[in-house]
Backbone as CSV, one residue per row, in Angstrom:
resi,resn,N_x,N_y,N_z,CA_x,CA_y,CA_z,C_x,C_y,C_z
1,PRO,0.796,-1.223,0.000,0.000,0.000,0.000,0.836,1.285,0.000
2,ILE,1.949,1.273,0.733,2.772,2.487,0.766,3.374,2.770,-0.606
3,SER,3.747,1.717,-1.332,4.309,1.929,-2.668,3.287,2.543,-3.609
4,THR,2.037,2.146,-3.475,0.972,2.720,-4.309,0.851,4.212,-4.038
5,TRP,0.873,4.594,-2.762,0.797,6.016,-2.403,2.023,6.765,-2.912
6,LEU,3.212,6.167,-2.765,4.439,6.813,-3.227,4.453,6.975,-4.747
7,ARG,3.901,6.006,-5.465,3.789,6.138,-6.924,2.914,7.330,-7.283
8,SER,1.800,7.483,-6.564,0.902,8.621,-6.815,1.610,9.935,-6.524
9,LEU,2.362,9.979,-5.439,3.120,11.181,-5.095,4.144,11.492,-6.183
10,ALA,4.886,10.489,-6.636,5.879,10.698,-7.689,5.225,11.210,-8.964
11,ARG,4.097,10.617,-9.330,3.379,11.035,-10.532,2.927,12.490,-10.414
12,ALA,2.374,12.846,-9.259,1.896,14.224,-9.045,3.053,15.223,-9.079
13,GLU,4.157,14.877,-8.441,5.306,15.793,-8.429,5.939,15.901,-9.811
14,HIS,5.944,14.822,-10.559,6.474,14.887,-11.919,5.599,15.794,-12.777
15,GLU,4.291,15.671,-12.643,3.380,16.559,-13.376,3.593,18.009,-12.968
16,ARG,3.808,18.246,-11.685,3.984,19.612,-11.170,5.318,20.208,-11.588
17,CYS,6.397,19.414,-11.541,7.744,19.941,-11.753,8.292,19.693,-13.155
18,GLY,7.747,18.719,-13.850,8.251,18.388,-15.177,9.572,17.655,-15.112
19,GLY,10.320,17.742,-16.200,11.614,17.074,-16.270,11.477,15.657,-16.782
20,PRO,12.615,14.966,-16.855,12.623,13.605,-17.394,11.865,12.601,-16.530
21,GLY,11.770,12.857,-15.243,11.102,11.914,-14.345,11.514,12.144,-12.910
22,VAL,11.227,11.148,-12.085,11.454,11.236,-10.648,12.481,10.186,-10.244
23,GLY,13.310,10.558,-9.291,14.229,9.611,-8.682,13.716,9.237,-7.303
24,ALA,14.034,8.050,-6.860,13.634,7.606,-5.529,14.808,6.868,-4.894
25,VAL,15.170,7.274,-3.691,16.229,6.594,-2.953,15.593,5.968,-1.723
26,GLY,15.594,4.651,-1.692,15.088,3.925,-0.529,16.262,3.355,0.243
27,MET,16.197,3.472,1.557,17.286,2.973,2.392,16.725,2.082,3.487
28,CYS,17.388,0.947,3.693,17.040,-0.013,4.723,15.612,-0.519,4.489
29,PHE,14.725,-0.350,5.458,13.387,-0.926,5.280,12.606,-0.238,4.169
30,THR,13.019,0.962,3.724,12.351,1.617,2.594,13.041,1.327,1.266
31,GLY,14.125,0.548,1.296,14.864,0.258,0.067,13.995,-0.334,-1.021
32,GLY,13.174,-1.281,-0.658,12.283,-1.921,-1.623,11.168,-1.009,-2.110
33,PHE,10.864,0.040,-1.359,9.819,0.965,-1.802,10.237,1.640,-3.107
34,ALA,11.519,2.009,-3.217,12.002,2.627,-4.453,11.845,1.656,-5.619
35,LEU,12.046,0.371,-5.365,11.841,-0.633,-6.402,10.362,-0.711,-6.781
36,GLY,9.487,-0.747,-5.782,8.049,-0.791,-6.047,7.542,0.434,-6.791
37,MET,8.207,1.571,-6.592,7.809,2.798,-7.293,8.138,2.736,-8.776
38,MET,9.086,1.890,-9.140,9.525,1.778,-10.524,8.397,1.371,-11.471
39,VAL,7.356,0.793,-10.936,6.206,0.383,-11.755,5.595,1.591,-12.464
40,ASP,5.653,2.752,-11.822,5.067,3.959,-12.408,6.027,4.569,-13.433
41,ASP,5.494,4.988,-14.559,6.313,5.558,-15.631,7.057,6.816,-15.219
42,SER,6.592,7.516,-14.192,7.263,8.747,-13.771,8.584,8.474,-13.065
43,VAL,8.772,7.284,-12.527,9.987,6.963,-11.772,11.031,6.399,-12.732
44,VAL,12.087,7.183,-12.943,13.113,6.816,-13.920,14.477,6.557,-13.289
45,ALA,14.589,6.762,-11.965,15.883,6.588,-11.307,15.707,6.001,-9.904
46,PRO,15.373,4.710,-9.809,15.238,4.090,-8.492,16.596,3.622,-7.939
47,VAL,16.846,3.988,-6.682,18.071,3.597,-5.984,17.679,2.844,-4.721
48,LEU,18.270,1.684,-4.531,18.006,0.863,-3.354,19.299,0.774,-2.553
49,SER,19.333,1.429,-1.411,20.509,1.345,-0.565,20.175,0.431,0.599
50,GLN,20.903,-0.650,0.709,20.699,-1.712,1.694,19.224,-2.080,1.862
51,PRO,18.580,-2.573,0.775,17.157,-2.936,0.850,16.936,-4.173,1.726
52,SER,16.465,-3.961,2.939,16.445,-5.043,3.934,15.114,-5.766,4.084
53,LEU,14.057,-5.299,3.449,12.776,-6.010,3.566,12.580,-6.918,2.370
54,PRO,11.986,-8.045,2.554,11.427,-8.572,3.793,12.510,-9.199,4.675
55,LEU,12.382,-8.953,5.974,13.284,-9.568,6.937,12.912,-11.035,7.091
56,GLY,13.821,-11.783,7.577,13.492,-13.177,7.845,14.643,-14.099,7.570
57,PHE,14.406,-15.339,7.878,15.431,-16.361,7.714,15.016,-17.321,6.615
58,GLY,16.003,-17.956,6.046,15.745,-18.957,5.023,16.019,-18.436,3.636
59,ARG,16.341,-19.353,2.745,16.709,-19.004,1.372,15.613,-18.223,0.653
60,LYS,14.365,-18.653,0.827,13.266,-18.022,0.106,13.119,-16.551,0.498
61,ARG,13.138,-16.262,1.799,12.994,-14.876,2.248,14.224,-14.050,1.910
62,HIS,15.395,-14.653,1.927,16.615,-13.919,1.578,16.584,-13.464,0.119
63,ALA,15.964,-14.245,-0.730,15.901,-13.929,-2.156,14.686,-13.080,-2.505
64,SER,13.736,-12.954,-1.587,12.470,-12.290,-1.884,12.639,-10.793,-2.126
65,LEU,11.881,-10.293,-3.101,11.798,-8.859,-3.360,10.469,-8.294,-2.865
66,HIS,9.618,-9.178,-2.337,8.304,-8.805,-1.806,7.455,-8.112,-2.881
67,LEU,7.408,-8.735,-4.058,6.662,-8.207,-5.198,5.716,-9.271,-5.727
68,GLY,4.533,-8.840,-6.101,3.593,-9.738,-6.733,3.942,-9.933,-8.199
69,PRO,3.329,-10.926,-8.831,3.620,-11.216,-10.249,3.352,-10.028,-11.174
70,ALA,2.294,-9.261,-10.923,1.985,-8.119,-11.796,3.071,-7.052,-11.701
71,ASP,3.522,-6.768,-10.476,4.591,-5.779,-10.308,5.895,-6.272,-10.926
72,GLN,6.192,-7.548,-10.775,7.403,-8.099,-11.378,7.361,-7.957,-12.899
73,ALA,6.221,-8.259,-13.488,6.077,-8.135,-14.946,6.228,-6.680,-15.376
74,ALA,5.642,-5.762,-14.615,5.753,-4.335,-14.940,7.205,-3.868,-14.827
75,MET,7.915,-4.336,-13.820,9.320,-3.946,-13.654,10.192,-4.508,-14.769
76,THR,9.921,-5.729,-15.173,10.665,-6.307,-16.287,10.424,-5.491,-17.555
77,ALA,9.184,-5.100,-17.784,8.865,-4.278,-18.952,9.567,-2.926,-18.876
78,ARG,9.582,-2.300,-17.708,10.270,-1.013,-17.543,11.767,-1.176,-17.775
79,ALA,12.345,-2.261,-17.255,13.770,-2.514,-17.479,14.041,-2.735,-18.965
80,ASP,13.163,-3.488,-19.637,13.308,-3.709,-21.079,13.222,-2.393,-21.854
81,ALA,12.505,-1.417,-21.295,12.385,-0.100,-21.922,13.556,0.817,-21.565
82,GLY,14.482,0.327,-20.728,15.689,1.100,-20.441,15.807,1.673,-19.040
83,VAL,14.811,1.470,-18.189,14.924,1.975,-16.820,15.886,1.075,-16.054
84,CYS,16.820,1.709,-15.380,17.867,1.001,-14.660,17.675,1.192,-13.159
85,VAL,18.036,0.184,-12.384,17.986,0.230,-10.927,19.408,0.128,-10.400
86,LEU,19.757,1.023,-9.492,21.048,0.981,-8.818,20.813,0.546,-7.379
87,ALA,21.582,-0.421,-6.906,21.431,-0.898,-5.532,22.804,-1.090,-4.902
88,ALA,22.886,-0.840,-3.586,24.155,-0.954,-2.876,23.967,-1.727,-1.574
89,ARG,24.995,-2.498,-1.219,24.981,-3.273,0.019,26.407,-3.570,0.440
90,PHE,26.565,-3.883,1.725,27.832,-4.401,2.230,27.811,-5.916,2.094
91,SER,28.959,-6.485,1.782,29.033,-7.912,1.469,28.584,-8.826,2.603
92,ASP,28.832,-8.448,3.844,28.493,-9.330,4.963,27.275,-8.851,5.757
93,ASP,26.477,-7.982,5.177,25.290,-7.459,5.866,24.221,-8.553,5.931
94,PRO,23.914,-9.057,7.137,22.923,-10.128,7.238,21.499,-9.666,6.927
95,LEU,21.252,-8.357,6.966,19.915,-7.845,6.658,19.669,-7.710,5.157
96,VAL,20.734,-7.723,4.378,20.612,-7.590,2.915,21.441,-8.701,2.280
97,PRO,20.886,-9.894,2.244,21.642,-11.034,1.733,21.940,-10.930,0.239
98,ARG,23.018,-11.531,-0.153,23.426,-11.550,-1.564,22.320,-12.119,-2.453
99,ARG,21.553,-13.052,-1.944,20.471,-13.660,-2.744,19.454,-12.619,-3.211
100,ARG,19.259,-11.564,-2.434,18.321,-10.515,-2.843,18.841,-9.809,-4.096
101,PHE,20.138,-9.551,-4.135,20.724,-8.935,-5.329,20.669,-9.900,-6.512
102,ASP,20.848,-11.183,-6.251,20.718,-12.187,-7.317,19.313,-12.136,-7.919
103,SER,18.299,-11.985,-7.067,16.908,-11.900,-7.547,16.701,-10.655,-8.394
104,LEU,17.275,-9.539,-7.960,17.164,-8.297,-8.735,17.834,-8.449,-10.095
105,GLU,18.974,-9.099,-10.105,19.688,-9.323,-11.363,18.884,-10.215,-12.304
106,ARG,18.271,-11.267,-11.771,17.427,-12.141,-12.600,16.232,-11.369,-13.154
107,LEU,15.623,-10.525,-12.336,14.430,-9.785,-12.740,14.744,-8.697,-13.767
108,LEU,15.842,-7.972,-13.553,16.115,-6.772,-14.344,17.236,-6.927,-15.361
109,GLY,17.971,-8.019,-15.284,19.051,-8.254,-16.244,20.118,-7.179,-16.191
110,ASP,20.525,-6.721,-17.365,21.581,-5.715,-17.463,21.161,-4.355,-16.918
111,ASN,19.885,-4.184,-16.649,19.405,-2.912,-16.106,19.391,-2.908,-14.581
112,PHE,20.134,-3.824,-14.004,20.390,-3.815,-12.565,21.880,-3.592,-12.362
113,VAL,22.201,-2.558,-11.586,23.590,-2.268,-11.238,23.714,-2.481,-9.737
114,GLY,24.409,-3.536,-9.363,24.606,-3.852,-7.959,25.994,-3.436,-7.502
115,VAL,26.040,-2.663,-6.434,27.299,-2.217,-5.852,27.461,-2.937,-4.519
116,GLU,28.496,-3.762,-4.421,28.759,-4.492,-3.182,30.093,-4.030,-2.613
117,ILE,30.058,-3.638,-1.352,31.237,-3.112,-0.677,31.733,-4.170,0.307
118,ASP,32.997,-4.478,0.233,33.589,-5.517,1.069,33.502,-5.137,2.552
119,SER,32.842,-5.984,3.310,32.806,-5.814,4.767,33.231,-7.110,5.451
120,SER,33.934,-7.943,4.707,34.417,-9.198,5.287,35.472,-8.897,6.353
121,LYS,35.705,-9.842,7.205,36.681,-9.685,8.274,38.050,-9.354,7.668
122,GLY,38.678,-8.306,8.174,40.001,-7.898,7.708,40.009,-7.212,6.358
123,ASN,38.852,-6.704,5.894,38.806,-6.058,4.577,39.769,-4.867,4.536
124,PRO,40.287,-4.530,3.372,41.337,-3.512,3.268,40.891,-2.084,3.597
125,HIS,39.599,-1.829,3.666,39.124,-0.463,3.916,38.640,-0.244,5.338
126,GLY,38.706,-1.286,6.153,38.323,-1.138,7.550,36.833,-1.052,7.797
127,ASN,36.021,-1.483,6.819,34.576,-1.507,7.043,34.267,-2.547,8.109
128,ARG,33.376,-2.197,9.037,33.025,-3.174,10.057,32.271,-4.331,9.414
129,ARG,32.426,-5.495,9.978,31.840,-6.702,9.388,30.328,-6.598,9.274
130,LEU,29.676,-5.976,10.225,28.223,-5.837,10.185,27.789,-4.457,9.702
131,ALA,28.625,-3.819,8.878,28.244,-2.527,8.295,26.941,-2.701,7.525
132,HIS,26.102,-1.663,7.554,24.780,-1.755,6.918,24.445,-0.521,6.087
133,SER,24.649,0.652,6.630,24.153,1.898,6.014,25.180,2.487,5.057
134,VAL,25.057,2.144,3.790,26.039,2.519,2.776,26.167,4.032,2.635
135,LEU,25.041,4.750,2.592,25.067,6.177,2.293,25.002,7.071,3.524
136,THR,24.908,6.487,4.712,24.772,7.315,5.911,25.752,6.868,6.993
137,GLU,25.305,6.114,7.951,26.088,5.788,9.143,27.447,5.153,8.831
138,ASP,27.526,4.275,7.857,28.780,3.593,7.554,29.530,4.222,6.389
139,LEU,29.087,5.385,5.924,29.785,6.122,4.873,31.083,6.689,5.436
140,VAL,32.176,6.451,4.745,33.454,7.072,5.076,33.708,8.097,3.975
141,ASP,33.529,9.349,4.297,33.579,10.421,3.308,35.021,10.858,3.048
142,GLU,35.776,9.931,2.460,37.165,10.182,2.101,37.402,9.689,0.687
143,PRO,38.122,10.479,-0.121,38.419,10.031,-1.483,39.063,8.654,-1.487
144,GLY,38.621,7.813,-2.416,39.173,6.483,-2.564,38.504,5.417,-1.723
145,HIS,37.684,5.824,-0.772,36.993,4.817,0.045,35.797,4.284,-0.754
146,PRO,35.536,2.976,-0.698,34.442,2.415,-1.506,33.055,2.954,-1.149
147,THR,32.824,3.378,0.086,31.508,3.953,0.397,31.365,5.331,-0.245
148,ARG,32.445,6.086,-0.296,32.413,7.386,-0.981,32.195,7.169,-2.472
149,ALA,32.852,6.150,-3.031,32.655,5.831,-4.448,31.208,5.437,-4.708
150,ALA,30.593,4.706,-3.791,29.180,4.328,-3.945,28.296,5.563,-3.915
151,LEU,28.555,6.489,-3.000,27.787,7.733,-2.941,27.933,8.504,-4.249
152,GLU,29.144,8.618,-4.740,29.371,9.323,-6.005,28.647,8.630,-7.158
153,GLN,28.599,7.306,-7.143,27.891,6.564,-8.188,26.391,6.836,-8.117
154,VAL,25.839,6.907,-6.917,24.415,7.234,-6.749,24.134,8.637,-7.288
155,LEU,24.964,9.603,-6.913,24.749,10.981,-7.366,24.858,11.099,-8.883
156,GLU,25.814,10.390,-9.471,25.966,10.392,-10.929,24.763,9.726,-11.600
157,PHE,24.317,8.608,-11.050,23.148,7.891,-11.563,21.924,8.810,-11.583
158,LEU,21.676,9.503,-10.481,20.530,10.412,-10.399,20.687,11.581,-11.361
159,SER,21.878,12.160,-11.422,22.125,13.300,-12.319,21.899,12.924,-13.777
160,GLU,22.443,11.778,-14.191,22.308,11.347,-15.583,20.858,11.161,-15.990
161,ARG,20.038,10.701,-15.064,18.661,10.364,-15.403,17.656,11.478,-15.136
162,LEU,18.035,12.427,-14.260,17.043,13.417,-13.837,17.315,14.834,-14.328
163,LEU,18.560,15.158,-14.618,18.850,16.517,-15.073,18.605,16.611,-16.563
164,PRO,17.888,17.651,-16.989,17.653,17.810,-18.426,18.983,17.968,-19.174
165,ALA,19.033,17.441,-20.367,20.236,17.563,-21.178,20.488,19.037,-21.498
166,ALA,21.740,19.422,-21.443,22.107,20.834,-21.700,22.049,21.145,-23.169
């Protein structure tokens, strides 16, 4: 239900403001909302940062995108039309299992860009093993750090899709 309301909001704001479309950045439990918004034609730049819902244990829930068949079909059609999804996660984040990114890749094909940041024990950048918040709490705002590179990739992704061509 929240995604339906957010789609309506995106559509209304796109009508009000114009431009190529709307971007949506979902983080943690709202990560999947940005994906659900992609069903609407107004949403042209969905970003999923550590999309943690649905929570739960087991292979099925780890791979779940919490989407019905109609939404999945609509997202595949949007991806086939060129809409791309950018998503970011830490490699060892138990709330955002790798299987979820595998599901996104299967659903969206080449129009899924997954950014995975090493958080394994002893990783070269000092990310904590249970790092979760790519763009906020666990962001290291220093040149050359992979979280800073992820932030820059998100900003570039949004700029390319949302700013009118000069």
